[in-house]
TIVEX-814824 format. One record per residue (C-alpha): x, y, z. Coordinates in steps of 0.05 Angstrom, whole numbers, padded with zeros to 5 digits, always signed. Layout:
% TIVEX-814824
XYZ/...
***
This chain:
% TIVEX-814824
+00001+00003+00001/+00038+00060-00021/+00035+00109+00043/+00000+00162+00046/-00007+00227+00089/-00081+00195+00124/-00050+00131+00144/-00012+00167+00199/-00052+00224+00211/-00100+00239+00278/-00166+00269+00256/-00208+00311+00305/-00280+00315+00290/-00309+00385+00313/-00386+00387+00322/-00386+00475+00312/-00452+00489+00336/-00416+00466+00409/-00351+00479+00394/-00330+00557+00408/-00386+00614+00410/-00339+00677+00397/-00404+00719+00386/-00439+00714+00446/-00505+00680+00418/-00491+00625+00449/-00475+00573+00384/-00414+00566+00360/-00381+00584+00300/-00324+00585+00250/-00290+00646+00284/-00296+00600+00355/-00255+00543+00316/-00205+00594+00287/-00191+00624+00367/-00174+00556+00390/-00128+00520+00331/-00073+00529+00377/-00100+00487+00427/-00113+00436+00374/-00041+00446+00350/-00020+00426+00415/-00057+00361+00416/-00021+00352+00354/-00075+00333+00312/-00072+00333+00230/-00148+00349+00203/-00199+00369+00230/-00274+00336+00203/-00325+00395+00204/-00396+00374+00216/-00433+00400+00163/-00428+00481+00164/-00464+00482+00112/-00531+00541+00097/-00583+00497+00129/-00652+00503+00163/-00629+00467+00219/-00680+00402+00221/-00622+00364+00244/-00571+00406+00269/-00534+00413+00189/-00551+00356+00160/-00607+00382+00121/-00572+00430+00072/-00602+00484+00032/-00537+00512+00002/-00477+00475-00017/-00438+00540-00023/-00456+00579+00024/-00441+00580+00107/-00505+00575+00161/-00521+00647+00183/-00502+00627+00256/-00441+00606+00238/-00406+00659+00196/-00389+00670+00122/-00358+00640+00067/-00298+00682+00077/-00303+00651+00150/-00283+00588+00122/-00234+00613+00077/-00204+00638+00135/-00201+00572+00176/-00173+00530+00118/-00117+00582+00105/-00106+00591+00185/-00106+00520+00205/-00057+00502+00137/-00008+00551+00179/-00009+00493+00241/-00008+00440+00179/-00085+00422+00204/-00134+00404+00148/-00197+00412+00141/-00243+00361+00120/-00315+00375+00098/-00382+00336+00121/-00412+00310+00060/-00469+00310+00055/-00507+00283-00011/-00556+00225-00002/-00611+00281+00008/-00612+00359+00017/-00658+00401+00056/-00732+00417+00034/-00714+00482+00019/-00667+00476-00020/-00677+00511-00093/-00675+00442-00123/-00732+00414-00076/-00767+00473-00088/-00772+00483-00160/-00781+00395-00151/-00841+00417-00117/-00877+00462-00171/-00907+00402-00215/-00881+00335-00247/-00856+00372-00312/-00811+00414-00278/-00748+00400-00300/-00716+00379-00224/-00774+00347-00212/-00727+00277-00220/-00672+00306-00177/-00709+00262-00126/-00750+00198-00120/-00823+00202-00131/-00875+00154-00139/-00947+00142-00142/-00993+00123-00085/-01001+00041-00085/-01091+00021-00068/-01083+00097-00035/-01025+00085+00010/-00951+00093+00014/-00917+00066-00050/-00893+00012+00001/-00860-00010+00072/-00784+00034+00070/-00785+00061+00137/-00748+00131+00157/-00683+00128+00212/-00726+00173+00251/-00787+00132+00250/-00854+00129+00222/-00859+00119+00139/-00786+00133+00092/-00847+00163+00044/-00885+00227+00055/-00947+00255+00014/-00948+00323-00032/-01020+00338-00037/-01009+00377-00102/-00979+00324-00145/-01008+00270-00112/-00952+00231-00111/-00895+00226-00048/-00830+00238-00049/-00782+00194-00008/-00736+00204+00054/-00700+00161+00086/-00685+00211+00151/-00727+00269+00170/-00783+00294+00118/-00754+00353+00107/-00691+00313+00085/-00712+00291+00010/-00665+00236-00016/-00635+00263-00080/-00646+00212-00140/-00574+00188-00157/-00592+00141-00218/-00609+00217-00251/-00541+00246-00286/-00555+00311-00278/-00559+00294-00190/-00487+00258-00199/-00460+00333-00244/-00497+00377-00193/-00443+00344-00134/-00385+00339-00176/-00394+00408-00186/-00404+00424-00114/-00343+00369-00083/-00295+00408-00134/-00314+00480-00111/-00293+00455-00047/-00222+00411-00072/-00205+00480-00099/-00213+00517-00040/-00165+00480-00007/-00196+00433+00032/-00164+00352+00058/-00220+00311+00042/-00296+00290+00056/-00318+00259+00109/-00387+00218+00071/-00451+00216+00104/-00484+00154+00096/-00452+00153+00031/-00475+00071+00028/-00546+00093+00010/-00545+00123-00050/-00542+00069-00089/-00608+00062-00074/-00667+00017-00109/-00730+00036-00074/-00768+00002-00111/-00746-00061-00082/-00742-00034-00019/-00656-00031-00026/-00632+00017+00007/-00548-00007+00034/-00502-00026-00013/-00549-00024-00083/-00518-00052-00145/-00489+00018-00168/-00458+00048-00099/-00398+00027-00125/-00395+00051-00196/-00424+00123-00170/-00359+00124-00120/-00306+00101-00174/-00357+00160-00230/-00334+00212-00173/-00263+00191-00148/-00262+00200-00228/-00288+00269-00228/-00274+00299-00167/-00212+00281-00106/-00186+00233-00148/-00144+00288-00177/-00116+00319-00102/-00083+00287-00039/-00149+00288+00002/-00170+00233+00057/-00242+00211+00040/-00279+00165+00091/-00353+00139+00084/-00403+00124+00135/-00422+00060+00126/-00472+00025+00177/-00483-00042+00139/-00407-00058+00116/-00371-00125+00132/-00294-00129+00126/-00312-00151+00053/-00360-00090+00035/-00301-00045+00069/-00253-00073+00017/-00301-00057-00038/-00296+00014-00014/-00223+00030+00008/-00175-00022-00040/-00130+00031-00067/-00131-00008-00134/-00212+00007-00140/-00199+00074-00136/-00266+00104-00091/-00247+00117-00023/-00191+00124+00028/-00234+00086+00079/-00299+00073+00113/-00332+00083+00185/-00357+00009+00203/-00400+00008+00266/-00396-00062+00286/-00357-00057+00348/-00409+00012+00366/-00471-00044+00358/-00447-00089+00412/-00482-00061+00473/-00559-00061+00430/-00595-00123+00426/-00593-00163+00372/-00637-00150+00310/-00667-00099+00351/-00662-00011+00357/-00607+00022+00385/-00646+00045+00432/-00649-00029+00462/-00597-00042+00515/-00551-00100+00538/-00494-00101+00568/-00422-00107+00536/-00389-00171+00524/-00308-00159+00524/-00304-00217+00486/-00346-00199+00427/-00312-00132+00428/-00247-00163+00417/-00277-00218+00366/-00298-00161+00326/-00233-00106+00333/-00194-00173+00325/-00241-00182+00258/-00231-00111+00224/-00152-00104+00244/-00137-00171+00204/-00186-00184+00148/-00173-00111+00119/-00103-00128+00090/-00072-00090+00045/-00134-00089+00007/-00170-00035+00053/-00154+00013+00118/-00181+00017+00181/-00217+00081+00217/-00212+00077+00288/-00253+00104+00335/-00298+00109+00395/-00332+00175+00397/-00367+00212+00351/-00426+00267+00341/-00485+00213+00338/-00456+00164+00400/-00447+00175+00468/-00386+00181+00511/-00344+00136+00516/-00321+00145+00578/-00395+00136+00602/-00413+00079+00552/-00369+00035+00571/-00317+00058+00626/-00332+00094+00688/-00342+00158+00695/-00348+00167+00768/-00295+00126+00807/-00246+00113+00755/-00263+00178+00705/-00188+00183+00684/-00165+00111+00688/-00221+00087+00636/-00220+00150+00591/-00135+00132+00591/-00150+00053+00576/-00202+00062+00514/-00146+00116+00489/-00089+00068+00493/-00126+00005+00462/-00159+00040+00405/-00097+00088+00379/-00044+00030+00376/-00085-00006+00331/-00072-00010+00261/-00118+00058+00226/-00128+00121+00222/-00151+00144+00291/-00212+00196+00302/-00212+00238+00361/-00288+00273+00384/-00288+00346+00412/-00286+00329+00483/-00265+00264+00486/-00186+00278+00497/-00207+00312+00564/-00255+00256+00588/-00319+00285+00571/-00378+00255+00595/-00456+00243+00586/-00510+00288+00612/-00566+00250+00638/-00630+00288+00626/-00694+00261+00678/-00749+00298+00624/-00768+00298+00546/-00769+00364+00549/-00690+00367+00560/-00678+00337+00499/-00663+00377+00427/-00646+00314+00381/-00694+00304+00333/-00675+00225+00331/-00682+00221+00409/-00749+00258+00403/-00788+00220+00351/-00768+00151+00388/-00795+00183+00452/-00864+00192+00425/-00866+00134+00379/-00846+00086+00441/-00896+00120+00484/-00948+00121+00429/-00931+00036+00433/-00934+00029+00513/-00853+00040+00532/-00852+00072+00602/-00821+00140+00607/-00773+00114+00657/-00751+00055+00600/-00748+00116+00537/-00711+00169+00581/-00659+00114+00606/-00650+00083+00523/-00640+00156+00513/-00589+00175+00569/-00546+00113+00550/-00549+00125+00467/-00580+00193+00447/-00541+00242+00407/-00544+00297+00461/-00500+00266+00500/-00441+00278+00450/-00469+00345+00434/-00469+00387+00497/-00419+00442+00492/-00349+00439+00487/-00322+00444+00568/-00254+00498+00558/-00258+00517+00634/-00295+00533+00693/-00328+00597+00690/-00399+00610+00667/-00425+00558+00617/-00355+00531+00612/-00319+00589+00569/-00361+00569+00511/-00404+00626+00509/-00416+00696+00541/-00488+00690+00525/-00546+00627+00538/-00516+00561+00504/-00557+00532+00445/-00559+00459+00487/-00545+00455+00566/-00474+00457+00591/-00459+00382+00623/-00454+00412+00710/-00395+00378+00709/-00348+00429+00674/-00322+00452+00742/-00287+00381+00739/-00274+00370+00669/-00251+00418+00622/-00184+00433+00586/-00155+00484+00629/-00151+00435+00688/-00124+00381+00633/-00076+00427+00619/-00050+00441+00688/-00038+00377+00705/+00009+00335+00674/-00020+00262+00677/-00091+00287+00654/-00131+00253+00598/-00102+00309+00546/-00031+00289+00550/-00047+00209+00548/-00079+00244+00481/-00017+00277+00461/+00028+00229+00481/-00009+00181+00432/-00005+00221+00376/+00065+00231+00387/+00082+00167+00398/+00042+00146+00329/+00070+00190+00296/+00155+00176+00308/+00136+00092+00316/+00126+00065+00239/+00101+00003+00274/+00040+00030+00295/+00013+00040+00231/+00052-00016+00189/+00049-00069+00240/+00014-00140+00240/-00035-00147+00295/-00042-00206+00332/-00104-00204+00380/-00083-00256+00448/-00127-00311+00463/-00110-00333+00524/-00129-00288+00575/-00179-00267+00628/-00245-00248+00594/-00237-00172+00610/-00168-00164+00585/-00155-00144+00516/-00079-00160+00501/-00054-00155+00431/+00014-00152+00399/+00041-00104+00347/+00095-00137+00296/+00134-00104+00249/+00194-00133+00221/+00240-00145+00288/+00206-00101+00335/+00144-00137+00382/+00105-00087+00421/+00052-00114+00474/-00010-00071+00488/-00045-00099+00550/-00109-00063+00576/-00151-00089+00638/-00238-00068+00610/-00265-00070+00693/-00268-00041+00744/-00243-00101+00784/-00166-00127+00785/-00142-00174+00736/-00087-00213+00715/-00044-00218+00660/+00011-00272+00648/+00067-00273+00594/+00133-00306+00577/+00152-00246+00545/+00201-00206+00574/+00195-00123+00574/+00255-00082+00548/+00220-00013+00552/+00153+00010+00583/+00131+00059+00521/+00059+00082+00565/+00019+00067+00612/-00041+00100+00646/-00010+00080+00720/+00064+00104+00740/+00104+00044+00733/+00173+00042+00706/+00179-00032+00702/+00129-00089+00687/+00141-00161+00700/+00095-00205+00655/+00098-00256+00693/+00048-00248+00730/+00033-00186+00732/-00033-00163+00770/-00074-00112+00734/-00100-00048+00780/-00179-00021+00753/-00173-00004+00677/-00097-00005+00673/-00061+00000+00604/+00004-00005+00574/+00044-00012+00514/+00106-00040+00525/+00165-00065+00480/+00181-00135+00481/
***
């Protein structure tokens, strides 16, 4: 595999609405991000994945775009965006845009025109069907609840929306639609962006009449055309969000020979705490043996025919330290353990804003506290089905997207230093204890573990290119693996538990590279692991 800059890079995801407000309106903005570039440079990251900042009515927090070439008023202007790209470049930080092209907003000029009638030249930019027996065309469901078909009284037809009814799906079979997408992508590439994160990209090949949504028959044909017409001419990172990917499917996306994408986000590991065949809200405890199995599979199955993305968190997922760590008694230890375990794997790591300081979930006690459209829709749908309020709120507190979207905790001043106004979403009250300022002042903080992990990755090719081998014969809560490159061999051990565990090996430690407990020497013959202990050693 030819080395590319993103093989050794670490990406930092910013959710702009919640990162830093510069003008006191309670909403994070682009100028706020610019003001914090020095902090991100100190952390050591190479690129920022920016959740959508395009013009949008904001029904789904910017994932409903009404103008791909302009910026949401709350976030600033296109000139601010140009400034962010150029200022970030001074720190050798690239800006990766969030590309949302499965659907647009219903306020996009294309859809406004399409609704004017069946003869409108934009009608075929979207997916329209006649009623069947006076009802919806078929049983396709929206990811946000209810039917994926919305009736348009004016024309007597339904249009497809796999998400909110305010997010009509584009018709990718229409060559003109594809050309529009190539044009808007090239608009941003010419501005100097470092690539694209592609929202639900596995849905663009859908065949609605056959109720095929993901991984449709023309999906890879479209992506290869996209590569040829847009980013294939640039040295950029492209990562596709693919909820249904298996390793074999991921290789179709990310095998360099196929000229599609750099890598995909797959979510098999992230779905391990939901009941099989059920929705994400249907909870079950995480089985560590299953996590080990899934991660090992993805580390080995792609081989040289694909590339992994590595992540615990994003804007759609709860905070990992609350989800699978311990955000009370072992907050620092478990956050560091999760970081070490992930960042020593083969692939490109993604850090979600606040993860590097151990930000936690924010439990709510009433639906009135919830902003997220997905959580709100689920709440009322499940109430109607007879679920109790307590059960539903328990699911929202565990998996709701607002957990990731509470404002960034910069210091212990009012509103955590995020805004001088009223924040758009509640600030987690624990910001007095968990914030950037405190992390930077404490040499043993979670922040400095992330900083060290980024530095170690850049200095040691074994992390990028080394082989992975899971160590099978351990206690269930112990996640241990080797990385090997040439004559060099590293051992990574993590105790995924608040109880002590034991790890035994005949390996002899040559050097302790890092650990989340202070220790200069480690004897592996019968090593007693403290709660959430993790270490990396050269053997």
